[in-house]
N, C-alpha and C positions, 0 to 999 in steps of 0.2 A: 467142380464147383464154379458156378458162373460168377463173373466179376460183378461185384455189387454196383459199381459205377455204371454198368451197362444194363442193369435190370430195367424191365419195362416201366416200373413205377418211377425210377429215377429219370429215365428219358422223358416220360410223360410230364413229370414235374418240371423238368428243365424247359420243355417246349411251352408249357403253360406260362411259366415265368417270362419266357421270351416273347410270347405272342399275346400277352395281356398287359394292360397298364399296371404300373407299380402302385400298389395300395399304400404301403408305408415304406419309405426309403430306409434301408438298413443302416446307412451312414452317409456322411457328407460326400464321399467319393461317388457313390451311386447317384445321389442327387445332382452333383455337378456334371456327371456324364450325361444325364437326361437334360440338364439345363443347357449344356453346349449343343446338344442335338436340336432341341426346340428353338434355341436362340438362332442357330443357323437357318433352320427351316422357316422362321418368321422374319428373315432378313433383318435381324438385329445384330449382325456381326460388328457393326460400328459402335456398339454400346459396350461399356464395361459393366458387367453384371456379376455380382457376388451372391452366392446362395448360402443361407444359414438355416440349419435345423435348430429348433428351440423347444424346450419342454415347458417354457413359460407361456401361459395363455396369452394370445394376441387379442387386441381389441381395437375397434374403430376409434380414431382420434376424436371424432365429433360426437358420436352417440354412446361410445363405450361398449357397443355390442361385440360379442365374441366373434373372432375370425379364425379361419383355418389357415389363412396365408395373408401376407401383407407385402406390398411393394413400396419401398421408400426410394424415391428417385429425384434426381435433378435433371430435368429434361434438357436444359441448356448445355449441360456437360455430357449428356447421353451416358449417365452413370446411375446404377440402381443396386440396391440390396434387396433380395427377396428372402423373406422369413417364412418358413413353413413350420407350423405347429406339429410337434410329434405327439400323437394321442397317447394318453395314459390308459385308455381302455380301447376296446376293439370297435367301438362306434356301431355295433350291430343293432342297437336300439334306435338308431336314427333312420329316417325314411330314405335318405340319399346316402349311397355308399361313400365312405371316406376314401379318397383316392389322391395321394400325393401328386401323382403325375398330372392329373387334371387340374389340381390347385396350382401347380407350377406353371402350366400353360396359361391358365387364367391370369396369374400375376405377370407373366411375360407380356401378355396382351395389353396390360396397362401401359407398358412402355411404348406400345404402338398406338394405342387409341385413347389414352387418358387425355381428353380434350379440355375439360374444365376442372379446376380445383373444387372439391366439395365444399359447399357453403352450409350455413345453418338455417337458411330460410326454407319454407315448405317447398317452394319451387326447386331450389338447389338440391334438396334431399331427394325429391321425386326424380329429378334428372340423374342424380347419382345412382339411384336404385335402378332406373331404366338402363343406364350404361352398364351396370354390373350384370343385369339379366342378359344383355346382348353379349357381353364378354364371356359369360358362362356358356351361353349357347354356342359361341364360336369355339371355345375351348373343348367342349364336349364333341362338337362336330369334328374337330381335328383329331381328337383321341379315337373317335369312332372310325374315322377314315384310316388312321394309322394302324389300328389293330383289327379292323374289319369286324367290329362289334356293333350291336344295335343299342338303341337308347335304353332298352330295358336292363342292360348291364349295370347301369348306374343306380338301379333301384334295390333297396333292401326289403321291399314289401313282397311277401309271398314266398 
């Protein structure tokens, strides 16, 4: 009788988990392992960064728009807390795949590149939006390079 731990399906599942980004962190330990990996890779070793998973819906302080992740930081102290929303559904109905690891990298990039505090003027909101688009492009590029996946991996369409 073959050992169940060595079955083809189990080995394949392990490899897929190892070589694909984490969609939803199973616990804080898994999140913190990835946080430390990406923190080191992004040269943020001199920052004190804490990660927290939350089932409470996160929202933008200015607009109230729902968020998947949020970075609360004090740049002068190089300290930050990153909050990641734990979805209560599988997010299959959304166009973009829900991926905790991508969200984590995006939030870490705020520590690196958050140049201006978001304001309430039209110009400030536009600049904040442009900054978020660039950060998300960088986060996805890093995830794509790390896992050797294409941009289509992020799509839930089709």
